[in-house]
Backbone as JSON, one array per atom type, in Angstrom:
{
  "sequence": "XXXXXXXXXXXXXXXXXXXXXXXXXXXXXXXXXXXXXXXXXXXXXXXXXXXXX",
  "N": [[0.85, -1.17, 0.0], [0.53, 2.2, -0.81], [1.55, 5.42, 0.46], [-0.13, 7.54, -0.25], [-2.6, 6.32, -0.77], [-3.1, 5.3, 1.77], [-3.3, 7.69, 3.21], [-5.6, 8.77, 2.03], [-7.48, 6.87, 2.87], [-7.42, 7.33, 5.62], [-8.4, 9.96, 5.7], [-11.03, 9.54, 4.81], [-11.93, 7.95, 6.89], [-11.91, 9.71, 9.1], [-13.72, 11.57, 8.12], [-16.04, 10.0, 8.08], [-16.29, 9.61, 10.86], [-16.8, 12.25, 11.79], [-19.21, 12.83, 10.44], [-20.85, 10.86, 11.57], [-20.86, 11.56, 14.31], [-21.97, 14.12, 14.14], [-24.56, 13.52, 13.41], [-25.8, 12.57, 15.66], [-28.52, 12.89, 17.65], [-29.41, 12.69, 20.24], [-28.17, 13.94, 23.05], [-27.39, 12.59, 25.3], [-26.32, 10.17, 24.5], [-24.11, 10.9, 23.13], [-21.4, 10.91, 24.12], [-20.92, 8.15, 24.26], [-21.14, 7.41, 21.58], [-19.02, 8.86, 20.45], [-16.87, 7.64, 21.78], [-17.08, 4.98, 20.8], [-16.68, 5.48, 18.07], [-14.06, 6.45, 18.15], [-12.7, 4.13, 19.01], [-13.12, 2.51, 16.78], [-11.83, 4.02, 14.79], [-9.16, 3.95, 15.73], [-8.63, 1.2, 15.54], [-8.84, 0.82, 12.78], [-6.79, 2.51, 11.93], [-4.56, 1.15, 12.91], [-4.71, -1.13, 11.32], [-4.28, -0.03, 8.79], [-1.71, 0.97, 9.16], [-0.24, -1.41, 9.52], [-0.42, -2.44, 6.96], [1.19, -0.69, 5.62], [3.74, -1.29, 6.42]],
  "CA": [[0.0, 0.0, 0.0], [1.33, 3.41, -0.81], [1.16, 6.41, 1.47], [-1.26, 8.35, -0.72], [-3.81, 5.54, -0.54], [-3.3, 5.27, 3.22], [-3.77, 9.02, 3.6], [-6.99, 8.88, 1.59], [-8.29, 6.04, 3.76], [-7.52, 8.04, 6.9], [-9.32, 11.1, 5.52], [-12.39, 8.99, 4.76], [-12.24, 7.47, 8.24], [-12.26, 10.87, 9.92], [-14.96, 12.12, 7.56], [-17.1, 9.14, 8.6], [-16.45, 9.89, 12.29], [-17.43, 13.56, 11.93], [-20.61, 12.71, 10.01], [-21.55, 10.04, 12.56], [-21.04, 12.35, 15.53], [-22.89, 15.23, 13.85], [-25.92, 13.01, 13.26], [-26.34, 12.14, 16.95], [-29.48, 13.88, 18.13], [-29.56, 12.53, 21.68], [-26.92, 14.34, 23.7], [-27.04, 11.6, 26.32], [-25.53, 9.09, 23.91], [-23.01, 11.47, 22.35], [-20.11, 10.41, 24.61], [-20.79, 6.74, 23.89], [-20.9, 7.36, 20.13], [-17.65, 9.33, 20.22], [-15.96, 6.59, 22.26], [-17.12, 3.87, 19.85], [-16.03, 5.94, 16.84], [-12.62, 6.49, 18.4], [-12.21, 2.75, 19.01], [-13.12, 2.04, 15.39], [-10.78, 4.74, 14.08], [-7.86, 3.41, 16.15], [-8.49, -0.14, 14.98], [-8.59, 0.98, 11.35], [-5.46, 3.1, 11.77], [-3.59, 0.06, 13.11], [-4.79, -1.98, 10.13], [-3.62, 0.7, 7.7], [-0.28, 1.03, 9.49], [0.34, -2.73, 9.25], [-0.31, -2.61, 5.51], [2.28, 0.16, 5.13], [5.03, -1.91, 6.77]],
  "C": [[0.9, 1.23, 0.0], [0.75, 4.44, 0.17], [-0.02, 7.26, 1.03], [-2.58, 7.61, -0.48], [-4.12, 5.48, 0.95], [-3.85, 6.6, 3.71], [-5.23, 9.2, 3.21], [-7.93, 8.05, 2.47], [-8.48, 6.72, 5.11], [-8.47, 9.22, 6.8], [-10.76, 10.63, 5.5], [-12.85, 8.52, 6.14], [-12.66, 8.63, 9.14], [-13.51, 11.56, 9.42], [-16.16, 11.33, 8.07], [-17.37, 9.46, 10.07], [-17.19, 11.21, 12.49], [-18.9, 13.48, 11.56], [-21.42, 11.91, 11.03], [-21.85, 10.84, 13.81], [-22.04, 13.48, 15.3], [-24.33, 14.77, 13.77], [-26.54, 12.51, 14.56], [-27.26, 13.24, 17.47], [-29.63, 13.84, 19.64], [-28.23, 12.83, 22.36], [-26.47, 13.35, 24.77], [-26.18, 10.48, 25.78], [-24.3, 9.59, 23.15], [-21.65, 10.93, 22.81], [-19.88, 8.96, 24.19], [-20.47, 6.61, 22.4], [-19.47, 7.79, 19.82], [-16.64, 8.26, 20.63], [-15.92, 5.42, 21.28], [-16.46, 4.25, 18.53], [-14.52, 5.95, 17.0], [-12.01, 5.1, 18.4], [-12.1, 2.23, 17.58], [-11.99, 2.71, 14.6], [-9.4, 4.19, 14.45], [-7.61, 2.04, 15.55], [-8.16, -0.06, 13.49], [-7.21, 1.58, 11.09], [-4.38, 2.05, 11.95], [-3.56, -0.85, 11.89], [-4.05, -1.32, 8.97], [-2.11, 0.73, 7.93], [0.41, -0.3, 9.19], [0.52, -2.95, 7.75], [0.81, -1.76, 4.93], [3.64, -0.46, 5.39], [5.47, -2.92, 5.75]]
}
């Protein structure tokens, strides 16, 4: 995998996170959604990093 492709995947990942968080209407669940998004983003970042090695 080249770095440009990895960068594009990361941009899409953060775009997904922002859109997901913005669509949360219930403020009570916002922290939970952010936490779950962060877990997903970290897992995907590790996957991308492994493919770069």
